[in-house]
PDB file of N, CA, C and O in Angstrom:
ATOM      1  N   MET A   1      15.310  39.800 -15.859  1.00  0.00           N
ATOM      2  CA  MET A   1      16.590  38.643 -15.651  1.00  0.00           C
ATOM      3  C   MET A   1      17.440  38.710 -16.814  1.00  0.00           C
ATOM      4  O   MET A   1      18.661  38.665 -16.667  1.00  0.00           O
ATOM      5  N   LEU A   2      16.854  38.826 -18.088  1.00  0.00           N
ATOM      6  CA  LEU A   2      17.801  39.114 -19.184  1.00  0.00           C
ATOM      7  C   LEU A   2      18.647  40.354 -18.876  1.00  0.00           C
ATOM      8  O   LEU A   2      19.866  40.288 -19.036  1.00  0.00           O
ATOM      9  N   GLU A   3      18.016  41.577 -18.404  1.00  0.00           N
ATOM     10  CA  GLU A   3      18.740  42.590 -18.150  1.00  0.00           C
ATOM     11  C   GLU A   3      19.799  42.343 -17.057  1.00  0.00           C
ATOM     12  O   GLU A   3      20.942  42.765 -17.228  1.00  0.00           O
ATOM     13  N   GLU A   4      19.519  41.794 -16.142  1.00  0.00           N
ATOM     14  CA  GLU A   4      20.309  41.660 -14.870  1.00  0.00           C
ATOM     15  C   GLU A   4      21.493  40.894 -15.600  1.00  0.00           C
ATOM     16  O   GLU A   4      22.635  41.353 -15.599  1.00  0.00           O
ATOM     17  N   ALA A   5      21.184  39.796 -16.174  1.00  0.00           N
ATOM     18  CA  ALA A   5      22.363  38.748 -16.719  1.00  0.00           C
ATOM     19  C   ALA A   5      23.356  39.710 -17.550  1.00  0.00           C
ATOM     20  O   ALA A   5      24.558  39.798 -17.301  1.00  0.00           O
ATOM     21  N   ARG A   6      22.771  40.336 -18.450  1.00  0.00           N
ATOM     22  CA  ARG A   6      23.588  41.207 -19.314  1.00  0.00           C
ATOM     23  C   ARG A   6      24.490  42.022 -18.173  1.00  0.00           C
ATOM     24  O   ARG A   6      25.697  41.820 -18.045  1.00  0.00           O
ATOM     25  N   GLU A   7      23.806  42.886 -17.434  1.00  0.00           N
ATOM     26  CA  GLU A   7      24.469  43.956 -16.733  1.00  0.00           C
ATOM     27  C   GLU A   7      25.575  43.442 -15.969  1.00  0.00           C
ATOM     28  O   GLU A   7      26.643  44.053 -15.930  1.00  0.00           O
ATOM     29  N   ARG A   8      25.374  42.270 -15.312  1.00  0.00           N
ATOM     30  CA  ARG A   8      26.167  41.270 -14.550  1.00  0.00           C
ATOM     31  C   ARG A   8      27.421  40.437 -15.296  1.00  0.00           C
ATOM     32  O   ARG A   8      28.510  40.095 -14.835  1.00  0.00           O
ATOM     33  N   GLY A   9      26.949  40.281 -16.380  1.00  0.00           N
ATOM     34  CA  GLY A   9      28.084  39.578 -17.446  1.00  0.00           C
ATOM     35  C   GLY A   9      27.899  37.945 -16.986  1.00  0.00           C
ATOM     36  O   GLY A   9      28.833  37.153 -16.863  1.00  0.00           O
ATOM     37  N   TYR A  10      26.588  37.672 -16.784  1.00  0.00           N
ATOM     38  CA  TYR A  10      26.647  36.139 -16.455  1.00  0.00           C
ATOM     39  C   TYR A  10      26.768  35.210 -17.801  1.00  0.00           C
ATOM     40  O   TYR A  10      26.138  35.323 -18.852  1.00  0.00           O
ATOM     41  N   THR A  11      27.762  34.271 -17.446  1.00  0.00           N
ATOM     42  CA  THR A  11      28.438  33.431 -18.689  1.00  0.00           C
ATOM     43  C   THR A  11      28.107  31.928 -18.139  1.00  0.00           C
ATOM     44  O   THR A  11      28.822  30.965 -18.416  1.00  0.00           O
ATOM     45  N   PHE A  12      27.160  31.864 -17.482  1.00  0.00           N
ATOM     46  CA  PHE A  12      26.300  30.558 -17.213  1.00  0.00           C
ATOM     47  C   PHE A  12      25.056  30.224 -17.508  1.00  0.00           C
ATOM     48  O   PHE A  12      24.420  31.265 -17.340  1.00  0.00           O
ATOM     49  N   PRO A  13      24.349  29.415 -17.838  1.00  0.00           N
ATOM     50  CA  PRO A  13      23.137  29.304 -17.889  1.00  0.00           C
ATOM     51  C   PRO A  13      22.436  29.345 -16.476  1.00  0.00           C
ATOM     52  O   PRO A  13      22.952  28.937 -15.436  1.00  0.00           O
ATOM     53  N   TYR A  14      21.009  29.975 -16.615  1.00  0.00           N
ATOM     54  CA  TYR A  14      20.216  30.165 -15.256  1.00  0.00           C
ATOM     55  C   TYR A  14      18.971  29.917 -15.624  1.00  0.00           C
ATOM     56  O   TYR A  14      18.751  29.865 -16.834  1.00  0.00           O
ATOM     57  N   LEU A  15      17.850  29.703 -14.665  1.00  0.00           N
ATOM     58  CA  LEU A  15      16.636  29.287 -15.056  1.00  0.00           C
ATOM     59  C   LEU A  15      15.888  30.226 -13.908  1.00  0.00           C
ATOM     60  O   LEU A  15      16.313  30.553 -12.799  1.00  0.00           O
ATOM     61  N   VAL A  16      14.553  30.568 -14.591  1.00  0.00           N
ATOM     62  CA  VAL A  16      13.769  31.504 -13.881  1.00  0.00           C
ATOM     63  C   VAL A  16      12.347  30.496 -13.959  1.00  0.00           C
ATOM     64  O   VAL A  16      11.672  30.373 -14.981  1.00  0.00           O
ATOM     65  N   ASP A  17      12.089  29.885 -12.783  1.00  0.00           N
ATOM     66  CA  ASP A  17      11.320  28.865 -12.584  1.00  0.00           C
ATOM     67  C   ASP A  17       9.744  29.720 -12.130  1.00  0.00           C
ATOM     68  O   ASP A  17       9.428  29.873 -10.950  1.00  0.00           O
ATOM     69  N   GLU A  18       9.068  30.105 -13.045  1.00  0.00           N
ATOM     70  CA  GLU A  18       8.102  30.952 -12.734  1.00  0.00           C
ATOM     71  C   GLU A  18       6.890  30.366 -12.305  1.00  0.00           C
ATOM     72  O   GLU A  18       6.045  31.002 -11.675  1.00  0.00           O
ATOM     73  N   THR A  19       6.741  28.862 -12.705  1.00  0.00           N
ATOM     74  CA  THR A  19       5.729  27.928 -12.189  1.00  0.00           C
ATOM     75  C   THR A  19       5.937  27.088 -10.900  1.00  0.00           C
ATOM     76  O   THR A  19       5.000  26.569 -10.293  1.00  0.00           O
ATOM     77  N   GLN A  20       7.340  26.988 -10.503  1.00  0.00           N
ATOM     78  CA  GLN A  20       7.725  26.516  -9.390  1.00  0.00           C
ATOM     79  C   GLN A  20       7.927  25.050  -9.785  1.00  0.00           C
ATOM     80  O   GLN A  20       8.422  24.425  -8.847  1.00  0.00           O
ATOM     81  N   ASP A  21       7.711  24.330 -10.830  1.00  0.00           N
ATOM     82  CA  ASP A  21       7.521  22.812 -11.127  1.00  0.00           C
ATOM     83  C   ASP A  21       8.861  22.544 -10.656  1.00  0.00           C
ATOM     84  O   ASP A  21       8.901  21.708  -9.753  1.00  0.00           O
ATOM     85  N   VAL A  22      10.219  23.137 -11.106  1.00  0.00           N
ATOM     86  CA  VAL A  22      11.530  22.713 -10.967  1.00  0.00           C
ATOM     87  C   VAL A  22      11.747  22.611  -9.283  1.00  0.00           C
ATOM     88  O   VAL A  22      12.011  21.586  -8.654  1.00  0.00           O
ATOM     89  N   ALA A  23      11.601  23.653  -8.873  1.00  0.00           N
ATOM     90  CA  ALA A  23      11.879  23.817  -7.198  1.00  0.00           C
ATOM     91  C   ALA A  23      11.100  22.556  -6.509  1.00  0.00           C
ATOM     92  O   ALA A  23      11.641  21.764  -5.737  1.00  0.00           O
ATOM     93  N   ARG A  24       9.773  22.510  -6.914  1.00  0.00           N
ATOM     94  CA  ARG A  24       9.024  21.160  -6.443  1.00  0.00           C
ATOM     95  C   ARG A  24       9.634  19.857  -6.715  1.00  0.00           C
ATOM     96  O   ARG A  24       9.657  19.038  -5.796  1.00  0.00           O
ATOM     97  N   ALA A  25      10.205  19.514  -8.022  1.00  0.00           N
ATOM     98  CA  ALA A  25      10.792  18.233  -8.286  1.00  0.00           C
ATOM     99  C   ALA A  25      11.972  18.066  -7.775  1.00  0.00           C
ATOM    100  O   ALA A  25      12.396  16.913  -7.708  1.00  0.00           O
ATOM    101  N   PHE A  26      12.729  19.083  -7.330  1.00  0.00           N
ATOM    102  CA  PHE A  26      13.779  18.909  -6.410  1.00  0.00           C
ATOM    103  C   PHE A  26      13.557  19.207  -4.993  1.00  0.00           C
ATOM    104  O   PHE A  26      14.535  19.440  -4.283  1.00  0.00           O
ATOM    105  N   ASP A  27      12.330  19.224  -4.494  1.00  0.00           N
ATOM    106  CA  ASP A  27      12.172  19.314  -3.264  1.00  0.00           C
ATOM    107  C   ASP A  27      13.005  20.688  -2.764  1.00  0.00           C
ATOM    108  O   ASP A  27      13.459  20.541  -1.630  1.00  0.00           O
ATOM    109  N   ALA A  28      13.251  21.768  -3.269  1.00  0.00           N
ATOM    110  CA  ALA A  28      13.682  22.772  -2.673  1.00  0.00           C
ATOM    111  C   ALA A  28      13.045  23.540  -1.546  1.00  0.00           C
ATOM    112  O   ALA A  28      11.821  23.663  -1.496  1.00  0.00           O
ATOM    113  N   ALA A  29      13.764  24.006  -0.735  1.00  0.00           N
ATOM    114  CA  ALA A  29      12.884  24.215   0.641  1.00  0.00           C
ATOM    115  C   ALA A  29      13.048  25.968   0.644  1.00  0.00           C
ATOM    116  O   ALA A  29      12.163  26.704   1.080  1.00  0.00           O
ATOM    117  N   CYS A  30      14.190  26.399   0.141  1.00  0.00           N
ATOM    118  CA  CYS A  30      14.275  27.784   0.524  1.00  0.00           C
ATOM    119  C   CYS A  30      15.354  28.687  -0.694  1.00  0.00           C
ATOM    120  O   CYS A  30      15.813  28.048  -1.642  1.00  0.00           O
ATOM    121  N   THR A  31      15.593  29.810  -0.574  1.00  0.00           N
ATOM    122  CA  THR A  31      16.251  30.355  -1.718  1.00  0.00           C
ATOM    123  C   THR A  31      17.384  31.116  -0.958  1.00  0.00           C
ATOM    124  O   THR A  31      16.884  31.882  -0.135  1.00  0.00           O
ATOM    125  N   PRO A  32      18.581  31.147  -0.967  1.00  0.00           N
ATOM    126  CA  PRO A  32      19.043  30.063  -2.145  1.00  0.00           C
ATOM    127  C   PRO A  32      19.075  28.590  -1.592  1.00  0.00           C
ATOM    128  O   PRO A  32      19.006  28.337  -0.389  1.00  0.00           O
ATOM    129  N   ASP A  33      19.214  27.404  -2.832  1.00  0.00           N
ATOM    130  CA  ASP A  33      19.216  26.087  -2.411  1.00  0.00           C
ATOM    131  C   ASP A  33      20.149  25.610  -3.476  1.00  0.00           C
ATOM    132  O   ASP A  33      19.868  25.826  -4.655  1.00  0.00           O
ATOM    133  N   PHE A  34      21.324  24.925  -3.115  1.00  0.00           N
ATOM    134  CA  PHE A  34      22.095  24.883  -4.068  1.00  0.00           C
ATOM    135  C   PHE A  34      21.970  23.204  -4.368  1.00  0.00           C
ATOM    136  O   PHE A  34      21.838  22.359  -3.483  1.00  0.00           O
ATOM    137  N   PHE A  35      22.037  22.956  -5.692  1.00  0.00           N
ATOM    138  CA  PHE A  35      22.095  21.400  -6.211  1.00  0.00           C
ATOM    139  C   PHE A  35      23.072  21.438  -6.941  1.00  0.00           C
ATOM    140  O   PHE A  35      23.315  22.381  -7.694  1.00  0.00           O
ATOM    141  N   LEU A  36      24.013  20.058  -6.779  1.00  0.00           N
ATOM    142  CA  LEU A  36      25.157  19.979  -8.048  1.00  0.00           C
ATOM    143  C   LEU A  36      25.155  18.755  -8.373  1.00  0.00           C
ATOM    144  O   LEU A  36      24.966  17.964  -7.448  1.00  0.00           O
ATOM    145  N   PHE A  37      25.366  18.179  -9.799  1.00  0.00           N
ATOM    146  CA  PHE A  37      25.051  16.925 -10.220  1.00  0.00           C
ATOM    147  C   PHE A  37      26.585  16.583 -10.954  1.00  0.00           C
ATOM    148  O   PHE A  37      27.358  17.359 -11.514  1.00  0.00           O
ATOM    149  N   ASP A  38      26.686  15.233 -10.735  1.00  0.00           N
ATOM    150  CA  ASP A  38      27.935  14.845 -11.568  1.00  0.00           C
ATOM    151  C   ASP A  38      27.870  14.521 -12.973  1.00  0.00           C
ATOM    152  O   ASP A  38      26.806  14.790 -13.530  1.00  0.00           O
ATOM    153  N   ARG A  39      28.619  14.094 -13.533  1.00  0.00           N
ATOM    154  CA  ARG A  39      28.630  13.820 -15.113  1.00  0.00           C
ATOM    155  C   ARG A  39      27.706  12.966 -15.512  1.00  0.00           C
ATOM    156  O   ARG A  39      27.404  13.043 -16.703  1.00  0.00           O
ATOM    157  N   ARG A  40      26.969  11.886 -14.631  1.00  0.00           N
ATOM    158  CA  ARG A  40      25.912  11.257 -14.688  1.00  0.00           C
ATOM    159  C   ARG A  40      24.771  11.729 -14.307  1.00  0.00           C
ATOM    160  O   ARG A  40      23.882  10.905 -14.094  1.00  0.00           O
ATOM    161  N   HIS A  41      24.554  12.804 -14.166  1.00  0.00           N
ATOM    162  CA  HIS A  41      23.318  13.613 -13.628  1.00  0.00           C
ATOM    163  C   HIS A  41      22.983  13.121 -12.427  1.00  0.00           C
ATOM    164  O   HIS A  41      21.819  13.316 -12.080  1.00  0.00           O
ATOM    165  N   LYS A  42      23.696  12.533 -11.696  1.00  0.00           N
ATOM    166  CA  LYS A  42      23.465  12.247 -10.272  1.00  0.00           C
ATOM    167  C   LYS A  42      23.786  13.445  -8.952  1.00  0.00           C
ATOM    168  O   LYS A  42      24.828  14.097  -8.882  1.00  0.00           O
ATOM    169  N   LEU A  43      23.023  13.506  -8.301  1.00  0.00           N
ATOM    170  CA  LEU A  43      22.822  14.689  -7.150  1.00  0.00           C
ATOM    171  C   LEU A  43      24.227  14.135  -6.562  1.00  0.00           C
ATOM    172  O   LEU A  43      24.369  12.990  -6.134  1.00  0.00           O
ATOM    173  N   ALA A  44      25.354  15.230  -6.610  1.00  0.00           N
ATOM    174  CA  ALA A  44      26.269  14.982  -5.751  1.00  0.00           C
ATOM    175  C   ALA A  44      26.394  15.914  -4.389  1.00  0.00           C
ATOM    176  O   ALA A  44      27.025  15.605  -3.378  1.00  0.00           O
ATOM    177  N   TYR A  45      25.754  16.946  -4.572  1.00  0.00           N
ATOM    178  CA  TYR A  45      25.871  18.118  -3.180  1.00  0.00           C
ATOM    179  C   TYR A  45      24.551  18.676  -3.051  1.00  0.00           C
ATOM    180  O   TYR A  45      23.979  19.160  -4.028  1.00  0.00           O
ATOM    181  N   ARG A  46      24.062  18.641  -1.973  1.00  0.00           N
ATOM    182  CA  ARG A  46      22.738  19.703  -1.821  1.00  0.00           C
ATOM    183  C   ARG A  46      23.176  20.325  -0.489  1.00  0.00           C
ATOM    184  O   ARG A  46      23.460  19.674   0.516  1.00  0.00           O
ATOM    185  N   GLY A  47      23.200  21.828  -0.612  1.00  0.00           N
ATOM    186  CA  GLY A  47      23.555  22.336   0.697  1.00  0.00           C
ATOM    187  C   GLY A  47      24.133  23.766   0.398  1.00  0.00           C
ATOM    188  O   GLY A  47      24.120  24.260  -0.729  1.00  0.00           O
ATOM    189  N   GLN A  48      24.655  24.400   1.542  1.00  0.00           N
ATOM    190  CA  GLN A  48      24.773  25.764   1.652  1.00  0.00           C
ATOM    191  C   GLN A  48      25.870  26.181   0.615  1.00  0.00           C
ATOM    192  O   GLN A  48      26.522  25.266   0.111  1.00  0.00           O
ATOM    193  N   PHE A  49      26.114  27.356   0.281  1.00  0.00           N
ATOM    194  CA  PHE A  49      27.134  28.101  -0.391  1.00  0.00           C
ATOM    195  C   PHE A  49      28.208  28.396   0.334  1.00  0.00           C
ATOM    196  O   PHE A  49      29.247  28.433  -0.324  1.00  0.00           O
ATOM    197  N   ASP A  50      28.320  28.652   1.640  1.00  0.00           N
ATOM    198  CA  ASP A  50      29.321  28.881   2.766  1.00  0.00           C
ATOM    199  C   ASP A  50      28.515  29.183   3.968  1.00  0.00           C
ATOM    200  O   ASP A  50      27.296  29.125   4.130  1.00  0.00           O
ATOM    201  N   ASP A  51      29.526  29.539   4.822  1.00  0.00           N
ATOM    202  CA  ASP A  51      28.920  29.694   6.237  1.00  0.00           C
ATOM    203  C   ASP A  51      28.402  31.163   6.418  1.00  0.00           C
ATOM    204  O   ASP A  51      27.772  31.513   7.416  1.00  0.00           O
ATOM    205  N   SER A  52      28.733  32.036   5.322  1.00  0.00           N
ATOM    206  CA  SER A  52      27.824  33.302   5.685  1.00  0.00           C
ATOM    207  C   SER A  52      26.434  33.515   5.919  1.00  0.00           C
ATOM    208  O   SER A  52      25.578  32.857   5.327  1.00  0.00           O
ATOM    209  N   ARG A  53      26.188  34.330   6.687  1.00  0.00           N
ATOM    210  CA  ARG A  53      24.916  35.095   6.610  1.00  0.00           C
ATOM    211  C   ARG A  53      24.506  36.141   6.737  1.00  0.00           C
ATOM    212  O   ARG A  53      25.116  36.818   7.564  1.00  0.00           O
ATOM    213  N   PRO A  54      23.318  36.811   6.029  1.00  0.00           N
ATOM    214  CA  PRO A  54      23.137  38.410   6.340  1.00  0.00           C
ATOM    215  C   PRO A  54      23.600  39.029   7.628  1.00  0.00           C
ATOM    216  O   PRO A  54      24.250  40.073   7.680  1.00  0.00           O
ATOM    217  N   SER A  55      23.190  38.255   8.754  1.00  0.00           N
ATOM    218  CA  SER A  55      23.455  38.914   9.985  1.00  0.00           C
ATOM    219  C   SER A  55      24.394  38.593  10.725  1.00  0.00           C
ATOM    220  O   SER A  55      24.334  38.694  11.951  1.00  0.00           O
ATOM    221  N   GLN A  56      25.537  38.100   9.996  1.00  0.00           N
ATOM    222  CA  GLN A  56      26.924  37.863  10.494  1.00  0.00           C
ATOM    223  C   GLN A  56      27.951  38.849   9.864  1.00  0.00           C
ATOM    224  O   GLN A  56      27.676  39.634   8.957  1.00  0.00           O
ATOM    225  N   ASP A  57      29.111  38.719  10.428  1.00  0.00           N
ATOM    226  CA  ASP A  57      30.299  39.407   9.609  1.00  0.00           C
ATOM    227  C   ASP A  57      31.277  38.346   9.116  1.00  0.00           C
ATOM    228  O   ASP A  57      32.474  38.471   9.376  1.00  0.00           O
ATOM    229  N   ILE A  58      30.843  37.354   8.446  1.00  0.00           N
ATOM    230  CA  ILE A  58      31.456  36.433   7.795  1.00  0.00           C
ATOM    231  C   ILE A  58      31.437  36.470   6.207  1.00  0.00           C
ATOM    232  O   ILE A  58      30.399  36.241   5.586  1.00  0.00           O
ATOM    233  N   PRO A  59      32.515  36.740   5.647  1.00  0.00           N
ATOM    234  CA  PRO A  59      32.665  37.072   4.142  1.00  0.00           C
ATOM    235  C   PRO A  59      31.936  35.825   3.270  1.00  0.00           C
ATOM    236  O   PRO A  59      32.014  34.654   3.642  1.00  0.00           O
ATOM    237  N   VAL A  60      31.325  36.183   2.238  1.00  0.00           N
ATOM    238  CA  VAL A  60      31.134  35.551   1.126  1.00  0.00           C
ATOM    239  C   VAL A  60      32.140  34.640   0.428  1.00  0.00           C
ATOM    240  O   VAL A  60      32.872  35.299  -0.310  1.00  0.00           O
ATOM    241  N   THR A  61      32.346  33.632   0.428  1.00  0.00           N
ATOM    242  CA  THR A  61      33.222  32.667  -0.052  1.00  0.00           C
ATOM    243  C   THR A  61      33.250  31.861  -0.969  1.00  0.00           C
ATOM    244  O   THR A  61      34.120  31.651  -1.814  1.00  0.00           O
ATOM    245  N   GLY A  62      31.946  31.243  -0.741  1.00  0.00           N
ATOM    246  CA  GLY A  62      31.404  30.232  -1.687  1.00  0.00           C
ATOM    247  C   GLY A  62      31.918  28.819  -1.396  1.00  0.00           C
ATOM    248  O   GLY A  62      31.691  27.816  -2.072  1.00  0.00           O
ATOM    249  N   ARG A  63      32.623  28.903  -0.315  1.00  0.00           N
ATOM    250  CA  ARG A  63      33.635  27.615   0.199  1.00  0.00           C
ATOM    251  C   ARG A  63      33.183  26.249  -0.050  1.00  0.00           C
ATOM    252  O   ARG A  63      33.799  25.420  -0.720  1.00  0.00           O
ATOM    253  N   ASP A  64      31.902  26.050   0.622  1.00  0.00           N
ATOM    254  CA  ASP A  64      31.198  24.675   0.527  1.00  0.00           C
ATOM    255  C   ASP A  64      30.904  24.370  -0.720  1.00  0.00           C
ATOM    256  O   ASP A  64      31.505  23.338  -1.016  1.00  0.00           O
ATOM    257  N   LEU A  65      30.132  24.856  -1.784  1.00  0.00           N
ATOM    258  CA  LEU A  65      29.963  24.704  -2.951  1.00  0.00           C
ATOM    259  C   LEU A  65      30.985  24.616  -3.665  1.00  0.00           C
ATOM    260  O   LEU A  65      30.945  23.744  -4.534  1.00  0.00           O
ATOM    261  N   ARG A  66      32.197  25.436  -3.562  1.00  0.00           N
ATOM    262  CA  ARG A  66      33.317  25.355  -4.572  1.00  0.00           C
ATOM    263  C   ARG A  66      34.033  23.959  -3.920  1.00  0.00           C
ATOM    264  O   ARG A  66      34.479  23.243  -4.816  1.00  0.00           O
ATOM    265  N   ALA A  67      34.189  23.550  -2.885  1.00  0.00           N
ATOM    266  CA  ALA A  67      34.806  22.049  -2.535  1.00  0.00           C
ATOM    267  C   ALA A  67      34.038  21.037  -2.695  1.00  0.00           C
ATOM    268  O   ALA A  67      34.392  19.874  -2.501  1.00  0.00           O
ATOM    269  N   ALA A  68      32.849  21.419  -3.087  1.00  0.00           N
ATOM    270  CA  ALA A  68      31.888  20.169  -3.698  1.00  0.00           C
ATOM    271  C   ALA A  68      32.241  20.156  -5.332  1.00  0.00           C
ATOM    272  O   ALA A  68      32.336  19.136  -6.014  1.00  0.00           O
ATOM    273  N   ALA A  69      32.376  21.236  -5.698  1.00  0.00           N
ATOM    274  CA  ALA A  69      32.614  21.115  -7.211  1.00  0.00           C
ATOM    275  C   ALA A  69      34.077  20.712  -7.629  1.00  0.00           C
ATOM    276  O   ALA A  69      34.408  20.027  -8.597  1.00  0.00           O
ATOM    277  N   ASP A  70      34.686  21.157  -6.899  1.00  0.00           N
ATOM    278  CA  ASP A  70      36.192  20.634  -6.940  1.00  0.00           C
ATOM    279  C   ASP A  70      36.397  19.066  -7.023  1.00  0.00           C
ATOM    280  O   ASP A  70      37.071  18.425  -7.830  1.00  0.00           O
ATOM    281  N   ALA A  71      35.644  18.643  -5.987  1.00  0.00           N
ATOM    282  CA  ALA A  71      35.882  17.064  -6.009  1.00  0.00           C
ATOM    283  C   ALA A  71      34.894  16.540  -6.927  1.00  0.00           C
ATOM    284  O   ALA A  71      35.378  15.580  -7.527  1.00  0.00           O
ATOM    285  N   VAL A  72      33.680  16.790  -7.285  1.00  0.00           N
ATOM    286  CA  VAL A  72      33.274  16.295  -8.416  1.00  0.00           C
ATOM    287  C   VAL A  72      33.849  16.342  -9.730  1.00  0.00           C
ATOM    288  O   VAL A  72      33.748  15.450 -10.571  1.00  0.00           O
ATOM    289  N   LEU A  73      34.508  17.521  -9.872  1.00  0.00           N
ATOM    290  CA  LEU A  73      35.535  17.812 -11.367  1.00  0.00           C
ATOM    291  C   LEU A  73      36.455  16.741 -11.058  1.00  0.00           C
ATOM    292  O   LEU A  73      36.637  15.966 -11.997  1.00  0.00           O
ATOM    293  N   ALA A  74      37.070  16.497 -10.014  1.00  0.00           N
ATOM    294  CA  ALA A  74      38.328  15.455  -9.888  1.00  0.00           C
ATOM    295  C   ALA A  74      37.804  14.226  -9.871  1.00  0.00           C
ATOM    296  O   ALA A  74      38.475  13.298  -9.419  1.00  0.00           O
ATOM    297  N   GLY A  75      36.493  14.016 -10.371  1.00  0.00           N
ATOM    298  CA  GLY A  75      36.329  12.595 -10.270  1.00  0.00           C
ATOM    299  C   GLY A  75      35.979  11.722  -8.665  1.00  0.00           C
ATOM    300  O   GLY A  75      35.805  10.504  -8.612  1.00  0.00           O
ATOM    301  N   GLN A  76      35.935  12.603  -7.512  1.00  0.00           N
ATOM    302  CA  GLN A  76      35.546  12.185  -6.357  1.00  0.00           C
ATOM    303  C   GLN A  76      34.428  12.855  -5.668  1.00  0.00           C
ATOM    304  O   GLN A  76      34.103  14.032  -5.824  1.00  0.00           O
ATOM    305  N   SER A  77      33.900  12.032  -4.929  1.00  0.00           N
ATOM    306  CA  SER A  77      32.964  12.234  -4.028  1.00  0.00           C
ATOM    307  C   SER A  77      32.958  13.521  -3.095  1.00  0.00           C
ATOM    308  O   SER A  77      33.957  13.716  -2.402  1.00  0.00           O
ATOM    309  N   PRO A  78      31.822  14.470  -3.032  1.00  0.00           N
ATOM    310  CA  PRO A  78      32.168  15.509  -1.971  1.00  0.00           C
ATOM    311  C   PRO A  78      31.974  14.882  -0.645  1.00  0.00           C
ATOM    312  O   PRO A  78      31.521  13.751  -0.465  1.00  0.00           O
ATOM    313  N   ASP A  79      32.411  15.838   0.401  1.00  0.00           N
ATOM    314  CA  ASP A  79      32.720  15.521   1.725  1.00  0.00           C
ATOM    315  C   ASP A  79      30.776  15.108   1.994  1.00  0.00           C
ATOM    316  O   ASP A  79      29.852  15.718   1.454  1.00  0.00           O
ATOM    317  N   GLU A  80      30.668  14.120   2.810  1.00  0.00           N
ATOM    318  CA  GLU A  80      29.422  13.752   3.107  1.00  0.00           C
ATOM    319  C   GLU A  80      28.723  14.515   4.243  1.00  0.00           C
ATOM    320  O   GLU A  80      27.554  14.391   4.609  1.00  0.00           O
ATOM    321  N   THR A  81      29.705  15.356   4.740  1.00  0.00           N
ATOM    322  CA  THR A  81      28.881  16.313   5.513  1.00  0.00           C
ATOM    323  C   THR A  81      28.528  17.658   4.961  1.00  0.00           C
ATOM    324  O   THR A  81      29.416  18.491   4.781  1.00  0.00           O
ATOM    325  N   GLN A  82      27.074  17.950   4.641  1.00  0.00           N
ATOM    326  CA  GLN A  82      26.850  18.860   3.771  1.00  0.00           C
ATOM    327  C   GLN A  82      25.540  19.578   4.674  1.00  0.00           C
ATOM    328  O   GLN A  82      24.395  19.167   4.860  1.00  0.00           O
ATOM    329  N   LYS A  83      26.273  20.894   5.166  1.00  0.00           N
ATOM    330  CA  LYS A  83      25.405  21.864   5.783  1.00  0.00           C
ATOM    331  C   LYS A  83      23.932  22.193   4.786  1.00  0.00           C
ATOM    332  O   LYS A  83      24.127  22.542   3.622  1.00  0.00           O
ATOM    333  N   PRO A  84      22.478  22.063   5.299  1.00  0.00           N
ATOM    334  CA  PRO A  84      21.637  22.371   4.334  1.00  0.00           C
ATOM    335  C   PRO A  84      21.641  24.369   4.066  1.00  0.00           C
ATOM    336  O   PRO A  84      22.076  25.288   4.761  1.00  0.00           O
ATOM    337  N   SER A  85      21.255  24.345   3.342  1.00  0.00           N
ATOM    338  CA  SER A  85      21.054  25.788   2.738  1.00  0.00           C
ATOM    339  C   SER A  85      20.367  26.711   3.645  1.00  0.00           C
ATOM    340  O   SER A  85      19.322  26.248   4.103  1.00  0.00           O
ATOM    341  N   MET A  86      20.623  27.688   3.960  1.00  0.00           N
ATOM    342  CA  MET A  86      19.895  28.667   4.832  1.00  0.00           C
ATOM    343  C   MET A  86      19.337  29.898   3.991  1.00  0.00           C
ATOM    344  O   MET A  86      20.059  30.559   3.245  1.00  0.00           O
ATOM    345  N   GLY A  87      17.870  30.159   4.203  1.00  0.00           N
ATOM    346  CA  GLY A  87      17.539  31.405   3.303  1.00  0.00           C
ATOM    347  C   GLY A  87      16.002  31.276   3.654  1.00  0.00           C
ATOM    348  O   GLY A  87      15.449  30.608   4.527  1.00  0.00           O
ATOM    349  N   CYS A  88      15.585  31.973   2.871  1.00  0.00           N
ATOM    350  CA  CYS A  88      14.193  32.593   3.002  1.00  0.00           C
ATOM    351  C   CYS A  88      13.304  31.193   2.645  1.00  0.00           C
ATOM    352  O   CYS A  88      13.776  30.360   1.871  1.00  0.00           O
ATOM    353  N   ASN A  89      12.245  31.044   3.149  1.00  0.00           N
ATOM    354  CA  ASN A  89      11.465  29.598   2.770  1.00  0.00           C
ATOM    355  C   ASN A  89      10.909  30.167   1.513  1.00  0.00           C
ATOM    356  O   ASN A  89      10.822  31.379   1.313  1.00  0.00           O
ATOM    357  N   ILE A  90      10.459  29.059   0.502  1.00  0.00           N
ATOM    358  CA  ILE A  90      10.011  29.452  -0.671  1.00  0.00           C
ATOM    359  C   ILE A  90       8.714  29.630  -0.468  1.00  0.00           C
ATOM    360  O   ILE A  90       8.260  28.774   0.291  1.00  0.00           O
ATOM    361  N   LYS A  91       7.808  30.532  -0.908  1.00  0.00           N
ATOM    362  CA  LYS A  91       6.427  31.000  -1.142  1.00  0.00           C
ATOM    363  C   LYS A  91       5.908  30.044  -1.963  1.00  0.00           C
ATOM    364  O   LYS A  91       6.178  30.237  -3.149  1.00  0.00           O
ATOM    365  N   TRP A  92       5.247  29.071  -1.725  1.00  0.00           N
ATOM    366  CA  TRP A  92       4.708  28.196  -2.665  1.00  0.00           C
ATOM    367  C   TRP A  92       3.337  28.857  -3.145  1.00  0.00           C
ATOM    368  O   TRP A  92       2.502  29.361  -2.393  1.00  0.00           O
ATOM    369  N   LYS A  93       3.247  28.751  -4.719  1.00  0.00           N
ATOM    370  CA  LYS A  93       2.041  29.259  -5.111  1.00  0.00           C
ATOM    371  C   LYS A  93       0.854  28.362  -5.411  1.00  0.00           C
ATOM    372  O   LYS A  93      -0.219  28.853  -5.762  1.00  0.00           O
TER     373      LYS A  93
END
């Protein structure tokens, strides 16, 4: 993961959850599953990245997560209509 982070120029923290303890603590259901917290560390958004899916011809935009982040950064609550993440089920160890 370190090599990939360097190659892709990640400028953000990331977590490799080898024990799956973090996924269990947050009741993650699939990958990817997005969680956004406000400045008080309260869960403000849990949902999809955007409407794109591998089998569809919809471009990846990050629209849903970005809208939630913009709201939180503006001191507002994200839209209460949050579509669940879609992805592969987590294979629990």
